[in-house]
DSSP file (Angstrom, degrees, kcal/mol; ACC not computed):
  #  RESIDUE AA STRUCTURE BP1 BP2  ACC     N-H-->O    O-->H-N    N-H-->O    O-->H-N    TCO  KAPPA ALPHA  PHI   PSI    X-CA   Y-CA   Z-CA
    1    1 A N              0   0    0      0, 0.0     2,-0.3     0, 0.0    19,-0.0   0.000 360.0 360.0 360.0 151.6  -26.8   62.3  -40.2
    2    2 A G        -     0   0    0      2,-0.0    19,-1.8     0, 0.0     2,-0.4  -0.985 360.0-102.4 174.3 176.7  -24.9   59.1  -40.7
    3    3 A I  E     -A   20   0A   0     -2,-0.3     2,-0.5    17,-0.2    17,-0.2  -0.992  26.3-161.4-125.5 131.6  -22.3   56.6  -39.7
    4    4 A V  E     -A   19   0A   0     15,-2.8    15,-2.8    -2,-0.4     2,-0.5  -0.961   5.6-173.0-116.6 130.2  -18.8   56.4  -41.4
    5    5 A V  E     -A   18   0A   0     -2,-0.5     2,-0.4    13,-0.2    13,-0.2  -0.988   3.1-176.0-122.4 127.0  -16.7   53.3  -41.1
    6    6 A G  E     -A   17   0A   0     11,-2.7    11,-2.7    -2,-0.5     2,-0.4  -0.985   3.2-177.2-124.0 133.8  -13.1   53.3  -42.4
    7    7 A I  E     +A   16   0A   0     -2,-0.4     2,-0.3     9,-0.2     9,-0.2  -0.997  10.2 170.6-129.3 131.9  -10.8   50.3  -42.5
    8    8 A S  E     -A   15   0A   0      7,-2.5     7,-2.9    -2,-0.4     2,-0.4  -0.914  22.7-137.9-135.8 162.7   -7.2   50.5  -43.7
    9    9 A T  E     +A   14   0A   0     -2,-0.3     2,-0.3     5,-0.2     5,-0.2  -0.945  22.1 168.3-121.3 145.8   -4.1   48.3  -43.8
   10   10 A F  E >   -A   13   0A   0      3,-2.4     3,-1.9    -2,-0.4    -2,-0.0  -0.886  68.5 -14.8-158.2 124.0   -0.6   49.3  -43.0
   11   11 A E  T 3  S-     0   0    0     -2,-0.3     3,-0.1     1,-0.3    -2,-0.0   0.865 128.3 -48.9  50.4  44.5    2.5   47.1  -42.5
   12   12 A G  T 3  S+     0   0    0      1,-0.3     2,-0.3    48,-0.0    -1,-0.3   0.459 118.1 104.7  81.2   0.7    0.4   44.0  -42.0
   13   13 A K  E <   -A   10   0A   0     -3,-1.9    -3,-2.4    46,-0.1     2,-0.4  -0.791  60.8-137.0-113.7 159.1   -2.0   45.4  -39.5
   14   14 A V  E     -AB   9  57A   0     43,-2.3    43,-2.2    -2,-0.3     2,-0.4  -0.947  14.0-164.8-117.2 133.1   -5.6   46.6  -39.9
   15   15 A G  E     -AB   8  56A   0     -7,-2.9    -7,-2.5    -2,-0.4     2,-0.4  -0.921   3.9-169.2-115.3 143.8   -7.0   49.8  -38.5
   16   16 A V  E     -AB   7  55A   0     39,-2.6    39,-2.3    -2,-0.4     2,-0.4  -0.996   3.8-175.2-133.8 138.6  -10.7   50.6  -38.2
   17   17 A A  E     -AB   6  54A   0    -11,-2.7   -11,-2.7    -2,-0.4     2,-0.4  -0.994   4.7-165.7-132.7 140.6  -12.4   53.8  -37.3
   18   18 A V  E     -AB   5  53A   0     35,-2.4    35,-2.2    -2,-0.4     2,-0.4  -0.994   6.7-175.7-127.7 128.5  -16.1   54.5  -36.7
   19   19 A G  E     -AB   4  52A   0    -15,-2.8   -15,-2.8    -2,-0.4     2,-0.3  -0.974   1.6-171.1-124.9 140.2  -17.7   57.9  -36.6
   20   20 A L  E     -A    3   0A   0     31,-2.9   -17,-0.2    -2,-0.4     2,-0.2  -0.938  28.3-113.4-125.3 148.0  -21.3   58.9  -35.9
   21   21 A T    >>  -     0   0    0    -19,-1.8     3,-1.7    -2,-0.3     4,-0.5  -0.544  40.1-108.2 -73.2 151.5  -23.1   62.1  -36.2
   22   22 A K  G >4 S+     0   0    0      1,-0.3     3,-1.3     2,-0.2     4,-0.3   0.822 116.3  59.9 -53.0 -38.1  -24.2   63.4  -32.7
   23   23 A D  G >4 S+     0   0    0      1,-0.3     3,-0.7     2,-0.2    -1,-0.3   0.788 102.2  53.7 -64.7 -25.9  -27.9   62.6  -33.3
   24   24 A L  G X> S+     0   0    0     -3,-1.7     4,-3.0     1,-0.2     3,-1.3   0.561  84.4  83.7 -85.5  -7.9  -27.1   58.9  -33.7
   25   25 A T  G << S+     0   0    0     -3,-1.3    -1,-0.2    -4,-0.5    -2,-0.2   0.671  82.9  63.6 -69.7 -13.2  -25.2   58.6  -30.5
   26   26 A K  G <4 S+     0   0    0     -3,-0.7    -1,-0.3    -4,-0.3    -2,-0.2   0.748 116.8  27.4 -75.7 -23.3  -28.6   58.1  -28.8
   27   27 A K  T <4 S+     0   0    0     -3,-1.3     2,-0.3     1,-0.2    -2,-0.2   0.745 127.0  32.8-107.0 -33.0  -29.1   54.9  -30.8
   28   28 A F     <  -     0   0    0     -4,-3.0     2,-0.5    22,-0.1    -1,-0.2  -0.862  61.1-145.0-127.4 158.7  -25.5   53.7  -31.4
   29   29 A D     >  -     0   0    0     -2,-0.3     4,-2.3     1,-0.1     5,-0.2  -0.985   7.6-152.5-125.3 118.7  -22.1   53.8  -29.7
   30   30 A A  H  > S+     0   0    0     20,-2.1     4,-2.7    -2,-0.5     5,-0.2   0.858  97.4  54.9 -58.8 -37.0  -19.0   54.1  -31.8
   31   31 A V  H  > S+     0   0    0     18,-0.3     4,-1.9     2,-0.2    -1,-0.2   0.925 109.2  46.9 -63.7 -44.0  -16.9   52.3  -29.2
   32   32 A E  H  > S+     0   0    0      1,-0.2     4,-1.6     2,-0.2    -2,-0.2   0.917 114.1  47.8 -63.3 -43.3  -19.2   49.3  -29.2
   33   33 A L  H  X S+     0   0    0     -4,-2.3     4,-2.0     1,-0.2    -2,-0.2   0.911 110.9  49.8 -65.7 -42.2  -19.3   49.2  -33.1
   34   34 A V  H  X S+     0   0    0     -4,-2.7     4,-2.6     1,-0.2    -1,-0.2   0.853 108.2  54.1 -67.6 -32.8  -15.5   49.5  -33.4
   35   35 A K  H  X S+     0   0    0     -4,-1.9     4,-2.1    -5,-0.2    -1,-0.2   0.871 106.2  52.8 -67.2 -35.7  -15.0   46.7  -30.9
   36   36 A V  H  X S+     0   0    0     -4,-1.6     4,-1.6     2,-0.2    -2,-0.2   0.940 112.8  44.0 -62.2 -47.2  -17.3   44.4  -33.0
   37   37 A A  H  X S+     0   0    0     -4,-2.0     4,-1.9     1,-0.2    -2,-0.2   0.908 111.5  53.8 -64.3 -42.6  -15.2   45.2  -36.1
   38   38 A S  H  <>S+     0   0    0     -4,-2.6     5,-3.6     1,-0.2     4,-0.3   0.893 105.3  53.6 -60.3 -41.3  -12.0   44.7  -34.2
   39   39 A K  H ><5S+     0   0    0     -4,-2.1     3,-1.2     1,-0.2    -1,-0.2   0.917 109.2  48.2 -60.7 -43.7  -13.0   41.3  -33.0
   40   40 A V  H 3<5S+     0   0    0     -4,-1.6    -1,-0.2     1,-0.3    -2,-0.2   0.866 110.8  52.8 -63.3 -35.5  -13.8   40.1  -36.6
   41   41 A L  T 3<5S-     0   0    0     -4,-1.9    18,-2.8    -5,-0.1    17,-1.9   0.370 125.9 -99.2 -84.7   5.2  -10.4   41.5  -37.7
   42   42 A G  T < 5S+     0   0    0     -3,-1.2    -3,-0.2    -4,-0.3    -2,-0.1   0.620  84.4 123.0  89.3  13.3   -8.5   39.6  -35.0
   43   43 A G      < -     0   0    0     -5,-3.6    -1,-0.3    -6,-0.2    14,-0.1  -0.330  54.0-143.7 -95.5-176.7   -8.2   42.4  -32.5
   44   44 A S        -     0   0    0     12,-0.2     2,-0.3    -2,-0.1    13,-0.1   0.240  65.0 -13.6-135.8  16.2   -9.3   42.6  -28.9
   45   45 A G        -     0   0    0     11,-0.4     2,-0.2   -11,-0.1    11,-0.2  -0.828  45.8-167.2-176.2-145.1  -10.5   46.0  -28.2
   46   46 A G        -     0   0    0     -2,-0.3     2,-0.3     9,-0.2     9,-0.2  -0.737  12.1-159.6 143.4 168.1  -10.7   49.6  -29.2
   47   47 A G  E     +C   54   0A   0      7,-2.4     7,-2.7    -2,-0.2     2,-0.3  -0.986  28.5 109.0-167.2 174.3  -11.6   52.9  -27.7
   48   48 A G  E     -C   53   0A   0     -2,-0.3     5,-0.3     5,-0.2     2,-0.2  -0.993  63.8 -43.7 150.6-142.0  -12.7   56.5  -28.1
   49   49 A R        -     0   0    0      3,-3.5     3,-0.4    -2,-0.3   -18,-0.3  -0.637  57.7 -93.9-117.5 175.8  -15.9   58.4  -27.5
   50   50 A G  S    S+     0   0    0      1,-0.2   -20,-2.1    -2,-0.2     3,-0.1   0.742 126.3  39.3 -63.4 -23.2  -19.5   57.7  -28.3
   51   51 A D  S    S+     0   0    0      1,-0.3   -31,-2.9   -22,-0.2     2,-0.3   0.564 126.1  24.1-105.2 -10.5  -19.3   59.5  -31.6
   52   52 A F  E     +B   19   0A   0     -3,-0.4    -3,-3.5   -33,-0.2     2,-0.3  -0.937  64.2 162.5-156.0 131.4  -15.8   58.4  -32.7
   53   53 A A  E     -BC  18  48A   0    -35,-2.2   -35,-2.4    -2,-0.3     2,-0.3  -0.980  15.9-156.3-147.6 158.1  -13.7   55.3  -31.9
   54   54 A Q  E     +BC  17  47A   0     -7,-2.7    -7,-2.4    -2,-0.3     2,-0.3  -0.955  16.3 159.7-134.9 152.4  -10.7   53.4  -33.3
   55   55 A A  E     -B   16   0A   0    -39,-2.3   -39,-2.6    -2,-0.3     2,-0.3  -0.925  19.2-140.4-156.4 179.3   -9.4   49.9  -33.0
   56   56 A G  E     +B   15   0A   0     -2,-0.3   -11,-0.4   -41,-0.2     2,-0.3  -0.884  13.6 176.0-142.9 174.1   -7.1   47.5  -34.8
   57   57 A G  E     -B   14   0A   0    -43,-2.2   -43,-2.3    -2,-0.3   -15,-0.2  -0.900  29.4-129.2-161.9-172.9   -6.6   43.9  -35.8
   58   58 A S  S    S+     0   0    0    -17,-1.9     2,-0.9    -2,-0.3   -16,-0.2   0.425  77.6  88.1-130.8  -2.8   -4.3   41.7  -37.7
   59   59 A N    >   +     0   0    0    -18,-2.8     3,-1.7     1,-0.2    -1,-0.1  -0.756  40.8 173.5-108.7  89.8   -6.4   39.7  -40.2
   60   60 A K  G >  S+     0   0    0     -2,-0.9     3,-1.2     1,-0.3     4,-0.2   0.688  74.8  71.6 -68.9 -16.6   -6.8   41.8  -43.4
   61   61 A D  G 3  S+     0   0    0      1,-0.2    -1,-0.3    -3,-0.1     4,-0.2   0.597  93.3  57.7 -71.5  -9.6   -8.5   38.8  -45.0
   62   62 A K  G <> S+     0   0    0     -3,-1.7     4,-2.4     1,-0.1    -1,-0.2   0.232  71.1 106.1-104.9  12.4  -11.6   39.6  -42.8
   63   63 A I  H <> S+     0   0    0     -3,-1.2     4,-2.2     1,-0.2     5,-0.2   0.934  81.8  46.9 -60.2 -48.4  -12.1   43.2  -43.9
   64   64 A E  H  > S+     0   0    0      1,-0.2     4,-2.3    -4,-0.2    -1,-0.2   0.896 112.3  51.3 -60.7 -39.8  -15.2   42.4  -46.0
   65   65 A E  H  > S+     0   0    0      2,-0.2     4,-2.7    -4,-0.2    -1,-0.2   0.882 107.6  53.1 -64.8 -37.5  -16.6   40.3  -43.1
   66   66 A A  H  X S+     0   0    0     -4,-2.4     4,-2.4     2,-0.2    -2,-0.2   0.925 109.7  48.0 -63.6 -44.4  -16.1   43.2  -40.7
   67   67 A F  H  X S+     0   0    0     -4,-2.2     4,-2.6     2,-0.2    -2,-0.2   0.923 113.5  47.9 -60.5 -44.0  -18.0   45.6  -43.0
   68   68 A K  H  X S+     0   0    0     -4,-2.3     4,-2.6     2,-0.2    -2,-0.2   0.916 110.7  50.8 -64.3 -43.2  -20.8   43.0  -43.3
   69   69 A T  H  X S+     0   0    0     -4,-2.7     4,-2.0     1,-0.2    -1,-0.2   0.913 112.5  46.3 -62.0 -43.2  -21.0   42.4  -39.5
   70   70 A L  H  X S+     0   0    0     -4,-2.4     4,-2.4     2,-0.2     5,-0.2   0.916 111.2  52.2 -65.7 -42.2  -21.2   46.2  -38.9
   71   71 A N  H  X S+     0   0    0     -4,-2.6     4,-2.4     1,-0.2    -2,-0.2   0.918 110.0  48.8 -59.0 -43.9  -23.8   46.6  -41.5
   72   72 A D  H  < S+     0   0    0     -4,-2.6    -1,-0.2     1,-0.2    -2,-0.2   0.890 111.8  49.4 -63.4 -39.3  -25.9   43.9  -40.0
   73   73 A K  H  < S+     0   0    0     -4,-2.0    -2,-0.2     1,-0.2    -1,-0.2   0.865 114.8  44.2 -68.5 -36.5  -25.5   45.4  -36.5
   74   74 A I  H  <        0   0    0     -4,-2.4    -2,-0.2     1,-0.2    -1,-0.2   0.852 360.0 360.0 -76.8 -36.0  -26.5   48.9  -37.7
   75   75 A S     <        0   0    0     -4,-2.4    -1,-0.2    -5,-0.2    -2,-0.2   0.486 360.0 360.0 -68.8 360.0  -29.5   47.7  -39.8
């Protein structure tokens, strides 16, 4: 079981994806987590399912902060 967070940059934009194993969807929501990361990255939303979601942003200088914010939310 686990949570996977991936953040990438392409052509000046930032993409974030969050995936959860099915057993963790009772405790966490991938859509909620990806929206938290997107907000830090200068985005305004995101979407998907409870076990996998994607979002974007525009501030690549905030990638480390997005990881830290998600880590704090998960811990």
